[in-house]
N, C-alpha and C positions, 0 to 999 in steps of 0.2 A: 750665306757663308762667303767671306771675301776670298778673292783669288790669291793663291800663294805662288810666288816665283820659285823656279827650280833651285834646289839647295846650292848647286855649283855657282850660279849667278850671284847669289847672296853672299857667298864666301870669297869671291875674287878680290874685293877690296882688301880683305885681310891678307891675301897672298902677296899683293903688291907692297903692302906696308910691312909685313913681318916675315915674308919668305914662305917657301913651299912647305917647310917642316911644320910651321905653325898652321898652314892650311890643312895639312893632313890631320893634325890633332883636332882642329875645329870641326872637320867633317865627322870624325869619330864621335865627338861630344854631341853634335847636332843629331846624328843618327840615333844615339842612345836616348836623347830627350824625346825624339819623335816616337820611338817604340814605347817608352814609358807613358807618353800622353795617350797613345792608342789604347793601352791596357786600362788606364784610369777611366777613359771614356766608355770602354766596353763594360767595365764593372758598374759604372753609374747607370748605364742603360739597363743592365740586368736587375739592379736593385729597384729601379723605377717601374719596370714593366713585368718583371718576373720571367718573361720569355721574350724572345725576339729582340728587335733593335729599337732605339729611341726615336728614330726618324720615321717609322711606319708602324701602323697598328698591328698587333699580333694576330696571327690567324685564329679563326673561330675554334673553340675547344669545348669539350664537355666539362661542366663545373665539377670540381672535386668535392666529394662528400665530406661533411664535417663529422668529427668523431661521435657526436651525440645523435644527430639526425638519422644516420644510416651507417652501415659498416663500409670499410674501404672497398673500392672497386676491385673486382677480380677478373682475370682474363676471360673466364666463362661465367656468365650470369647464372645464378642458381635458379631452380624452378620457383615460381611464385607460390607463397604460402597461402593456404586456405584459411588460416586463422586471422582474426582482426588484428590490425596493427596496435601495438601497445608501447607507449612511451617508456623508455628504460628508467628504472628507479635509480636515484643517486647512490643507493646502497642496495644493489641487486642481491637477491637470494641466489643460492646455487642453482645451476641450470635445472629446469623442470620443477622447481618448488614454488609455492605461493606463500607470501609472507604470513606468519601466524597473526590472527586477529580474533577479536571477540566483539560482536555487535548485538545490541539489545533493542527491543521495542515491545510495547505493551498493547494488548488487545483488550478492549472494554466492550461488553455485550449486555443487552437487556432483552426482556421478553416482549409481550404483546403491547403494541401501541394501538389503542382502540379509540373510536369516537362514537359514543352513543348519543342519541338525540339530546338528552338533558345537558350534555357538555357544551352545547352551542350557544344558547341565549346569553349567558353571562359574559361572553367574549365577543359579542357583536357590537360594533359602534354604528348607530343609525346615521350619524353625521357623515362618516366616511364610507359607510356601507361596506365595511370590511371587518374581518375577524382578526383577533390577535391572541394566539395561544401560547405565546412565549412565557407568560407567568406560570404555566403548568410546570415548567422545567427550571425555574430560577434557582431552586435550592440544590438541584443535582447537576446543574450546568458545570460548576467547577470540577466535580468528580468525573463527568463524562469527558471533559476537555483534557484530562490527564492521559487519556488514551492516544496512542499513535494511530490505531484503527478503532473506530467506534461503530458498533453494529446494533441494529434493532430489527424487530419483526413488525413491519408495517401491515397491520391487519385491517386495512380498509383501502378501497380505491380513492384516488384524489382525481376526480374526473370532471369537475366543473359544475357550476350552478344549474346549467340547463338540463343536466341529468338528475337534478334534485338532490339536496343534502338530506340523507336519512341515516338512521342508526340500524339497530338490529331489526329484522334478520338479514337485510341486504344493505350493506353500508355504502356511503359515499361522503367523504369529508371535504370541507372547503379547501381550496388550493393554498390558503394561508397556513395550513398545517405543515406543508413542506418548508415554508420559511421558518417556522418555529423549530422544526427539527434541525435545520441547518444552523440556526442560531445557537441551539443547545450543544452542538458539537458532533452530531451524527454525520457519518460519512458514507457508510454502506448500509443499505436497507434491503432486507429479504422481502420479496414481494410474492413469493409462492406460498399460499395458504388457502384455507377453505373459503375465504371471502374474496379471492382474487377476481372471480368472474361475477361479482355482485352487480356490475354494470356492463357485463358482456365483454366482448373483445374490444369494443370502443373504449371501455373503461381502462383496460390494460394499456392501450396505446396512449391515452391521455395521461394516465398516471406516470408512465415512463417519461413522457415529454416534460411533465411538470417537475419531476425530480431532477432530470438531467439538465434542465434549464438553470438550476441552481448549483450544478456541480455535484449533486448527490449521485451515488452509484447504486442502481438497483440490480438485484441478482435474483434469478428464478423465473422471470417472465420475459417475453419477447414480443416485439411488434412485427417481426418478419423472420424468415428462416436465417438470414444472415445475422440478425440480432441474436437469435438463439444460439448460433455457433460461436459467438464472441466469448473470449476468455477474460475473466475478471481477476487480474493480478495487481494488487496494490503494494507498492514498495515503500517501506519506511525504514530509515536508518540502515539502508543496505540489505534489508530482509524483504524478500518477495513472498507475500502471503496470498494464496489463491482462495477465492470464495465461490461456493456453490450453494444452491438452495432448492429444496424439494418439499412437496406436500403430499399427504395421503390422498387428498381429493379436493373437490370444489363444491361441496354440498349438492351434488347431483347436477349442477349446471355444466353444460358441455359446449365446446366450440365445434365447428365443422371440421371434418377430417383434414381439409386443406390448411387448417390453422392449428394442427396438433402441436406445433412448436410453441404455442402461446404460453403454456405454463408447464413447469417441470414437475412430473409426478414421480413418486418414489418407485424406483425400479433398479434392482441391484446391478444389472448389466450396464444400464445407462450411467449410473453413478460411477461405477468402476472405470468406464471409458472416459468420463469427464475428468475424473481425478488423474488418470493417465495423461490426458492432454495437457492439464495444468502442469504436471511434473515435467513433461517433455518441453514445455514452453519456459521452464526455468523457475517454477514456484519452489521456494525452499520449504514451505509447509502449506497445508490445505485445511481450511475451516469450512465445515458443512452446516448450514442452517437446515434443521429438520423439523417440519411441522407434522407432529405425530403424537400418538397417545390417546388417552381417554379423558374427556373434559371433566374437570373438578376432582380427578383422582390424584391424590397427593404422592403416590408411589408409581414408578414406571411399570408399565405392563410388560409381560414376557415378550410381546412383539416389539416394543420399543427397545428392549435390551438386545434382542436378536438383530434388529436393523442397525443399531449402534455398533455392535461388535463387527458385523459384516462390513460396515462402511469403514471402520478402522482397518480391518484386514485388507481392504481394497486400496489402502494408501492414505486415508484421511488421518489428520492429527488431532483435530478438535471437532466435537459435535455440539452445536448450539441448538437446544431444543425449545420448542414452543407448542402451543395449542391447548394444553390442559387448563390454562387460566389460573392455575395455582402452582406454587413452587414445588418442584421435585428435587431430590438429592442429586448430587454430582459425584462422579467417581472416576478413578483411574483404571483403565483396562490394559492388560498386556497381551499383545497379539504377536503371532509369528511374522518375521520379516527377515528374509535371508540377507538383505543388504545392510541390516543394522548390526551393531556390535553384539555378539553373542546370539544373533539370530532372533532377537526379540525387540519389540518397540512399544513404548508407552503411548496411550492415547487418552485424552481427556473427554469425558462425556458429561454434559450438563443436560439432563433429561427435560427439564422445563424451568424457565426463568420466571414463570408466572406473568401476571398482568403488570406492565410498567405504568400505564395510565388507562383508566376506563371508568365507567360509572358503576361497575359491579362492586358489591360490598358483602361482607359476612363470609364465614366459612373459608377464610384465608384468600378470598378473591381480590381483596384490595391490598395484598402484600406481594411484592415482587423482590427481585434481587439484581443488583448490578454486579456482574462477574468481571473479574480482571485476571489476566494471565500474561506472564512475561515470556516472550520468545527470545531465545538466545542462539545466535549463529556463530559457531566456532570453526576457525580454520587452523589446523595443526598438522605440520609436516605435509602440507599440500592436500590434506583431506578436509572437506567442509561438511559439517553436520549441523542440523538445526533441531533444537529441543525446546521444551517449555518447562516453566517452573513458576513458583510464587503465585499460586492460585489464591485469590481473595474473593470473598462474597460479602457484599454490602446490602443488607436488607433494607427495603424501602416500603413506605406506606402511602397510599393515596388519601390525602386529607380532603374531605368534601364538606363544604359548609355553605350557608346561605339558604334562602327560600327555594323551594322546589322549582319555581318558575325562573330562577336565575342563580343556579348553583355555581360554586367556584371550586377549583381543583388545584392541588399542589402535590407534586411527588416529593416526599420527604425522606431523606436518609435518617433512619430512626436513631441509631446510636449517636450520630453527630448532633441531632436536634435535642435529644435527651440530655446531652452534655452541656449544650450551649443555652437552650431554652430562650431563644431570642425572636421567635415568630409571634408577632402580636395577634395573629389570627387563630392561634392555638389556645384552647382553654385548659384548665387543670384536668378536666375530663379527657381531653385529647391526649395529654401527656400520660395519663394513667392507662389509656388504651394502648399506646405505643409501648409503655413499660411492661405490659402483659404480653404483647405480641412478640417482642424482640427475643426473649429467651426461648420461646416456643419455636420460632422459625430458625433460630440459630442451631438448636438441637436437631431440628428436622433436617437441616442441610447436611448434618454429619452422619445421618443414618445410612446404613448400607442399602444400596439400591435394590438388593434382592430380598429385602425384608417384606413381609406381607402385612396387610392391615393399614389402617389410616394413620393412627398415631398423631 
């Protein structure tokens, strides 16, 4: 900034030329100009820096909060909130309310996935030395993939060739089965059943590893105590569904006491505790796979009905039954629930979904069902409740053909195939068989579960 001479020195030439009067006037004008200049400069500095002066940096300050990121600063900071931070909505609801919403997702479930010895030879490639079971599910794959959750009962270990591939009475399926299940659309597999220990504890560990390697979710068995304590909650479309699985037994095969965690056995206290842990962890609903009942009996036993009701009373919403190897009816049960509207809550019980795939035939053992149920999560006036609706049953039939040494298998949705008739491997006799089975299984599914007799 250049040096400025004193005002009097700069005005003396004017005094000598125009007189002292003019000098006084000039001084006044100059003084006014100086004051105005100072004000303009100060204003400019304020606009540029916000605070302080233009010639030096402003002192360090705490950044001012923006209106969206956080509330304005107050003289005394409030106590820290224990709730997680939530970004404000551009259209916030009144304080303390959650915006109304409706979320939906569909559960699809099937029964027993079995691998008897005759199911293997037709799907082995001697060149690659591998199996390919994907053709089993080619017709039902589109139906399975409609589900947001897809569940099945895996009634065989998948424990590796070194433990030998065998069928009944002690199963062990090739590892390629897990690939076929993944490809078909399965996501959650119940592994607690009477064949869980067919290859001992090692079979459990290997089965879990083979499933998890592909991203499949096993439930009902565990490789260690920490694994047994894990919670299985799968979220779809904003709905958190918890999964549990239990079996009546393991065909008399036992593990040592220090491995009691390996398989979940039906026990009311344990089931109630597990349901409670899932609810505490945020599950909106709970589905329980239950391996129970009497083999080849088409109606549920009194024990099945008792266990199902108790499990619903203890907080479950859906019971997915397996083990009888034939389809049993499903029903809605109403149980007491103080937290539900009117103190009552509905539960869905599917007592048995039959064989999904196996080598068993005759007496309804080659007929299964794909169950579908919609879960709805509603939030109204800040209260969230989850319910189920739209139950659908799609009967299936296992088509078996070819020579005994190399049999082939396909799970067929009967009504769809009878309508379309586009499978070249089906004969007129096969279509006649399905046409006779379909009305019978449809009527059977509608029967009341407390009826007696075979029917």
